[in-house]
N, C-alpha and C positions, 0 to 999 in steps of 0.2 A: 511377463508378470503384470497382471492387471491390478492397479492400485487406485485408491481414492484418498484425496487429501481435502480436509475441510479447514478453512482459515476463519476462525471466529475472532474478528478484529474489532477495533473500537468503533468503526463506522459501518462496516459491512461484514456479512457472513457469506463466504464463497465456497464453491464446490468444484473440484477438479478430478476427473477420472481419466486415466491414461493407461495404455499398454507400454511398459518399459522393458527394453531388452538390455540387461546388464552387460552383455558381451560387447555390444556395439555402442552402448550409451544412447541409443535412439529412443525417442519418445513419440508415441502416436496419441494425440489428444482425442478423447471420445466425448467428454462432457465438460462444459464450463458454465457455471451458473454464478450469479452474484445478486444479493439482495442487500439493500441498505437497511440495517437493523438498529444502528445507533446504540450498541451495547454500552458505549462509554458516556452516554448522555448524563451529565452532571456528576460524573465520577470525580472529576478534578475538584469540585466544590464539596461534595458530600462524603467521598471516600468509600462509597458502597454502590453496588449495582441496583438500579431501580427495578421494581417488579414489572413495570411495563416494558422496559428494555429486555429483561430476561424472557418475558413471554414472547416478544417479537422473535428473539433468537430461537426459542424452543419451537415455535411454529415453523420456522424455516428449516430447522434441523429435522423435523418430522418429514418434511418433503424430501430433503436430501437423503435421509436414511432409506426411503422407498426407492429412490433412484439408484443408490449404491447396491441395494438388494437385487434390483432388476439386472444390473450389470455384472453380478456375481464376482465382485472384487475379492482378490485373494488376501489383501491387507489394506488397512486404513490407518490414517493418522489425522487427528484433529488438533490443530495448534491454536492456542489461545495466547494473545499478546498483550499489548499495553494496558487496556482497560482492566483485564483480569489480574495482571501483575500489580496494578495500583489499588484494587478494591480489597477492602478488609474481608469481604465474603467471597473472594475470588476462588479460593481452594474448594469451598463447598459447592460453588457453581461448577467447577471443573469436574468434581466427582459426580454431580448430577448428570452432566453431559455424558460421562463415561458409562454410567449405569443405565440411563434412560434411553440412550440412542446407540448403545453398543459401539462406541467409538473409542479408539485409543487416544484419549484426550490428555494433552500435556501443555502445561504453561511454559512457554519458551522464555528464556532470559533474553535480554536485548542482544547479547552476543550470539546466541543460537539463532535468533531471528535474522540477524545480519548475515551469518554464515550461510544459511539456507537460501536467503534471498540472492546472495552472490552466486551460489551454485546454480540456481535457476536462471539468472540473468545471463550468465556466461555460457551456459550449456549450448552446444550446437554452433558456437562461434569458433573461428580459427584462432589458435593461440597467438598472443601478441605480447611483446615485451613492453609495449607502451602502457604506462600506469593508467588504469581506468577506475573511475569512481562510480559506484552504483548507488543511486539515490532512491530511497523508498519512503515516500511521504505517506504516513498512515493517519489514523484518526487521533491517536494519542501520542504517538512518537514518530520520529524520523530516524531511519537507519542510514548511515554512510558506511560503505565498504570500499576499500581501496586495494587493488591487487593487479597482478599482471599474469599473462598466460591464463591458466585456469585456477590460479591459486589466490585465495583471499589473504590479504595481509592485515593492515590496520582496519579495525571496524569499531563502530560506536553506535549506541542508541541514545538519542537525546529526547528530552521531554518537550517536544514541540510537534503537534499533529493538528490536523484540520479541525477536529471537534474541540480539542483542548484550547487551541488558540482562538477559535471563534467565540467560545464561551467566555474566555478571559477578556477579549478586546472589543468584540463587535456587539453593540447593544442597540443599534439603530438600523432602520431598513428604509432606504439604502444606507450603507455604512457611512459615517462621517469621515472627513479627511483625517482628523486627528486620531480616530480609531484605527484607520489603515496605517498611519505612521507609527502608532504605538505598537501594533502587531508586527510591522516590519522590523522595527528596532529591537523588539523582544526576540524575534526569530533570528536576526543577525547575531545578536549577543550570544544566544544559546548555541547556534551553529559554530561560531568562532571559538567558543569555549570548548566545544566538543571535538573539533578537528584542528589539531595543532598546525602551525604554519609549515613545519617540516613535512607534514603529510600532505598538505594541500598543494604545495609548490610544484611537485613533479607531475601532477595530474594534467594530462593533455586531452582526455576524452571522458565524457560522462554518459551514463545510461540511466534513465529515470523509469521506474516501474510503478505500478499500482494506479489507483483511480484518478488522482489529480493529473498525472502525466497523460494517461490514456484519454481522459476527458478533454484535456487541452488540445491534443492531436485531433480528436474527433470534432471539436468545435471549430478549430482552424480550417478543417476540410469540409465543414458543414455536412457531416455524415448522417444520413437518415435513410435506412437504418444504420446502426453501428456496424462497421466492417473491420474486424480485427486484422485482416490481411493488409489493410491500408494504414492502420494504426501502428502495427509492429514495424519497427525500423524507421518510422517517420522522424524527421529532424525538426526541432523547434528552436528558433533562435531567441536570444534574450529580448530583442526588440518586439518580437511577436508576443512573447509572454507578457510584456508590459502593456501592449495594446489590448490583449485579451483581458488583463486585469482591469484596465481603465474602463473598458466596455461593460464588464460584468459588475463592477463596483458602482456603476452609475444606474444600475437597475435595482428594483426591489425584488423580493423573493418570487412574487408571482410572475414577473417578467423573466427572471432567470429560468424559471421552470419551463418556459417556452423556447428557450434558446436551442437551435438546431445543433445536435451533436452532444448535448448535455442531458444525462438522465435526470429527470425532475427531482428525484430524491437526493441528488448531490447539490442541488441549488443552494441549500443553506450553508454549505461549507466550501463551495468552490472559490470564493473570493480569498479566503484564508489559504486555500491550496495554491492559488496562483502566486500569492505573496511568498509562501514558503518555497515554491519552485524557483522563483526569481532570486530569492536570497541564497538558495543553495548554489545556483550557478555563480552568483556574485562572489561567494567566498572562495571559489576555485578560479575566479577571473576567467571564466569560459564564456564564449559568445553563443554557444548552442549546446543542445542536449539531444541524444538519441532516445526515442521512446521504445520501450520493449513490453511485450505482452508476457514475457517469461519472467517469473518472479518467485516469491515464496512458495506458491503452489507447485510449480514445476520442481523447485528445489526439494520440497517435501516428497514428491513422487520419486525423484532420483534417490533420495535418502532411503526410502522404503525398499527400493530395489538393491540397496547395498552399494550405491555409487556415492562417492564423496569427493 
């Protein structure tokens, strides 16, 4: 079954097309695209989607619709997440996406986003009784899902993402030390409140998905061009994340845009991302995290094929 999944997130708009075999649960990826569209720009402050951000997403969706048509997909799903959940005009934007681009557009709750993310991250892995935390750092929110084997258990979506936290705390370029400390303290407080001690304590392994984690893996390996085969399964230790944060926070935006392995459009939010990733590991008291290319997009593709 050929399916297309579009993830309209707070920071980026992504496309995933794959052939999924429900009987074997196998997935053959055909297309993966990502554009930084910043739909969530200023939503935290204004409560509405900006016309410029909406236009950036519409332009990208027009390109994606053409790709979906060329691949003759049997089913599609467009998931809208934190920015649209938070915006007063989110429902009208969702309807516009549905009608204008012929996409089955749905605003996911934080719980639904977490469940599909876990489904994607765990797919293709051998079952394990070891409690695993999947960490998905997005633009407006971060999802934590804890489970074992192929079953998600505890899951939560908290209001701390790279766009939201950058806008709240970082007002200098390069960021000032007190801005970094304020962001880290805010993130830690939100994370600890969202994930209770009894859920954190048994976790022995973590998988990080989405742009912050994959960017960190690419930067650490100095990948140019980006190579998903070298990013998927890469292990980042906490000390490396701290070193990357120190390096990136010491640069201004123009310098970060030239960092090998980092997409230039992620330069404005990567410092916040590194802080969030480091704080996520810290609350579980883990020394390292595994990076995965399999995330919400793959989970959505499996869901379309009737796999849960």
